[in-house]
Backbone as numpy.savetxt, mean C-alpha at the origin, in Angstrom:
# Nx Ny Nz CAx CAy CAz Cx Cy Cz
15.75 -5.43 -27.10 15.71 -4.13 -26.44 14.19 -3.81 -26.07
14.15 -3.14 -24.90 12.83 -2.89 -24.22 12.18 -1.77 -24.98
10.91 -1.96 -25.25 10.11 -1.03 -25.98 9.75 0.04 -25.08
10.14 1.36 -25.42 9.78 2.58 -24.33 8.42 2.86 -24.37
7.67 2.56 -25.33 6.14 2.74 -25.48 5.39 1.40 -25.08
5.71 0.83 -24.01 5.08 -0.42 -23.73 3.60 -0.09 -23.22
2.82 -1.19 -23.28 1.39 -1.12 -22.82 1.16 -0.59 -21.32
2.27 -0.74 -20.56 2.13 -0.26 -19.23 2.04 1.15 -19.06
2.57 1.89 -20.13 2.52 3.36 -20.20 1.70 3.96 -21.08
0.48 3.30 -21.53 -0.43 3.75 -22.36 -1.68 4.25 -21.60
-2.10 5.41 -21.94 -3.35 5.89 -21.29 -4.54 5.11 -21.68
-5.40 4.62 -20.82 -6.55 3.80 -21.01 -7.75 4.59 -21.36
-7.64 5.97 -21.31 -8.86 6.87 -21.66 -8.62 7.49 -23.01
-7.47 7.54 -23.63 -7.29 8.02 -24.85 -6.06 7.33 -25.55
-5.57 7.67 -26.65 -4.57 6.99 -27.44 -3.17 7.42 -27.09
-2.95 8.28 -26.02 -1.67 8.85 -25.61 -0.68 7.59 -25.18
0.52 7.71 -25.50 1.54 6.73 -25.14 2.75 7.45 -24.54
3.29 6.88 -23.48 4.42 7.55 -22.83 5.62 6.68 -22.65
6.72 7.29 -22.59 7.95 6.44 -22.36 8.15 6.12 -21.01
7.64 6.77 -19.97 7.73 6.29 -18.65 6.53 6.72 -17.78
6.51 5.95 -16.63 5.30 5.90 -15.88 4.94 7.40 -15.33
5.97 8.21 -14.99 5.80 9.52 -14.34 5.03 10.37 -15.47
5.35 10.41 -16.57 4.76 11.20 -17.64 3.32 10.75 -17.86
3.03 9.43 -17.77 1.64 8.88 -17.89 0.81 9.54 -16.67
1.36 9.52 -15.53 0.58 9.99 -14.35 0.27 11.54 -14.46
1.33 12.25 -15.00 1.16 13.64 -15.20 0.10 13.87 -16.17
0.14 13.11 -17.31 -0.96 13.26 -18.29 -2.36 12.98 -17.74
-2.47 11.93 -17.14 -3.82 11.66 -16.63 -4.26 12.65 -15.53
-3.40 13.25 -14.71 -3.82 14.19 -13.66 -4.18 15.45 -14.57
-3.62 15.87 -15.57 -3.82 17.10 -16.26 -4.94 16.99 -17.22
-4.89 15.89 -17.98 -5.80 15.91 -19.17 -7.19 15.36 -18.76
-7.14 14.29 -17.79 -8.43 13.62 -17.54 -8.95 14.03 -15.97
-8.23 14.84 -15.39 -8.62 15.28 -14.01 -8.93 14.12 -13.08
-8.05 13.05 -13.17 -8.31 11.80 -12.28 -7.51 12.02 -10.98
-8.14 11.51 -9.88 -7.48 11.38 -8.62 -6.22 10.46 -8.76
-5.16 10.88 -8.19 -4.01 10.08 -8.26 -3.81 9.49 -6.80
-3.48 8.27 -6.79 -3.27 7.55 -5.35 -1.84 7.49 -5.08
-1.25 7.77 -3.89 0.17 7.71 -3.60 0.53 6.64 -2.57
1.67 6.09 -2.91 2.30 5.13 -1.96 2.76 5.84 -0.61
2.31 5.51 0.45 2.55 6.17 1.74 3.98 5.91 2.01
4.63 4.93 1.62 5.93 4.63 2.04 7.04 5.43 1.28
6.84 5.41 -0.04 7.83 5.94 -0.88 7.33 7.12 -1.64
5.95 7.45 -1.68 5.46 8.60 -2.37 5.26 8.41 -3.88
5.51 7.22 -4.41 5.27 7.02 -5.82 3.81 7.14 -6.14
3.41 7.73 -7.35 1.97 7.93 -7.62 1.49 7.00 -8.61
0.27 6.54 -8.50 -0.38 5.73 -9.36 -1.74 6.15 -9.81
-2.18 5.72 -10.84 -3.64 6.12 -11.30 -4.60 5.23 -10.74
-4.31 3.96 -10.51 -5.41 3.12 -10.03 -4.88 2.52 -8.70
-5.85 2.34 -7.74 -5.56 1.80 -6.56 -4.91 0.32 -6.53
-5.32 -0.33 -7.47 -4.89 -1.80 -7.70 -3.40 -1.73 -8.22
-2.91 -0.77 -8.75 -1.48 -0.61 -9.10 -0.69 -0.26 -7.89
-1.23 0.58 -7.07 -0.59 0.99 -5.77 -0.48 -0.25 -4.86
-1.50 -1.11 -4.75 -1.37 -2.28 -3.92 -0.42 -3.27 -4.52
-0.32 -3.47 -5.85 0.70 -4.33 -6.45 2.07 -3.86 -6.09
2.25 -2.46 -6.23 3.47 -1.94 -5.97 3.91 -2.26 -4.57
3.04 -2.00 -3.62 3.31 -2.10 -2.17 3.70 -3.59 -1.80
2.87 -4.42 -2.45 3.10 -5.99 -2.21 4.60 -6.23 -2.71
4.97 -5.73 -3.87 6.14 -6.13 -4.51 7.47 -5.32 -3.90
7.30 -3.99 -3.79 8.39 -3.21 -3.36 8.53 -3.27 -1.87
7.37 -3.19 -1.06 7.54 -3.07 0.45 7.20 -4.46 1.11
7.36 -5.58 0.39 6.95 -6.89 0.93 7.54 -7.15 2.25
8.89 -7.01 2.41 9.49 -7.33 3.67 8.93 -6.54 4.90
8.74 -5.25 4.59 8.10 -4.40 5.81 6.64 -4.89 6.17
5.98 -5.20 5.12 4.69 -5.62 5.30 4.49 -7.01 6.08
5.46 -7.82 5.76 5.57 -9.22 6.35 5.91 -8.96 7.84
6.82 -8.01 8.10 7.21 -7.79 9.44 6.03 -7.29 10.30
5.23 -6.45 9.69 4.20 -5.80 10.37 3.07 -6.85 10.74
2.88 -7.91 9.89 1.85 -8.88 10.14 2.44 -10.12 10.94
3.70 -10.07 11.25 4.22 -11.09 12.05 3.97 -11.13 13.45
3.21 -12.20 13.97 2.75 -12.26 15.38 4.03 -12.31 16.34
4.98 -12.81 15.93 6.27 -12.95 16.72 6.75 -11.50 17.20
6.50 -10.63 16.45 7.02 -9.23 16.69 6.29 -8.68 17.96
5.07 -9.06 18.26 4.23 -8.63 19.37 3.72 -9.85 20.15
4.62 -10.46 20.87 4.10 -11.77 21.53 3.08 -11.56 22.61
3.21 -10.37 23.29 2.33 -10.12 24.37 0.90 -9.80 23.94
0.71 -9.20 22.78 -0.60 -8.93 22.31 -1.31 -10.09 21.91
-0.74 -11.24 21.43 -1.44 -12.40 20.92 -1.48 -13.56 21.99
-0.92 -13.22 23.24 -0.96 -14.10 24.30 -2.33 -13.98 24.96
-3.22 -14.98 24.82 -4.64 -14.86 25.36 -4.66 -14.68 26.90
-3.84 -15.50 27.53 -3.92 -15.54 28.99 -3.33 -14.07 29.64
-2.45 -13.57 28.94 -1.89 -12.24 29.42 -2.97 -11.16 29.24
-3.88 -11.32 28.21 -4.82 -10.30 27.86 -5.81 -10.50 28.95
-6.23 -11.72 29.27 -7.30 -12.05 30.35 -6.71 -11.49 31.62
-5.58 -11.62 31.97 -4.98 -11.27 33.28 -4.99 -9.67 33.37
-4.66 -9.08 32.36 -4.72 -7.54 32.32 -6.19 -7.15 32.60
-7.09 -7.72 31.87 -8.52 -7.27 32.07 -8.97 -7.58 33.52
-8.72 -8.65 33.98 -9.07 -9.03 35.33 -8.53 -8.19 36.39
-7.40 -7.69 36.13 -6.60 -6.80 37.12 -7.47 -5.60 37.37
-8.21 -5.13 36.51 -9.14 -3.81 36.60 -10.21 -4.11 37.66
-10.55 -5.35 37.99 -11.66 -5.66 38.83 -11.10 -6.42 40.13
-11.78 -6.22 41.22 -11.25 -6.93 42.35 -12.57 -7.16 43.20
-12.37 -8.06 44.21 -13.64 -8.48 44.98 -13.75 -7.84 46.42
-13.25 -6.64 46.39 -13.38 -5.82 47.68 -14.84 -5.34 47.94
-15.29 -5.94 49.09 -16.80 -5.39 49.27 -16.95 -4.58 50.40
């Protein structure tokens, strides 16, 4: 059986233990006046930036993979087309 008071839900600044993540975040915000970081995709709140990054990599991995996929934007990574667009702004009319 899963322990409801696991180390993941323990306050690192005092001895408080919580059964879920949301109660821990509320405790830290209220008792320790810490800044809480939010996931921009789903709105879940985290105490540490490293936890938010871990969440984003794990939960939103597919979307992040699509964003970084060069095949999604073939024209932006084609060097010759970028050069041609740049050169089109200049002409040799004297």
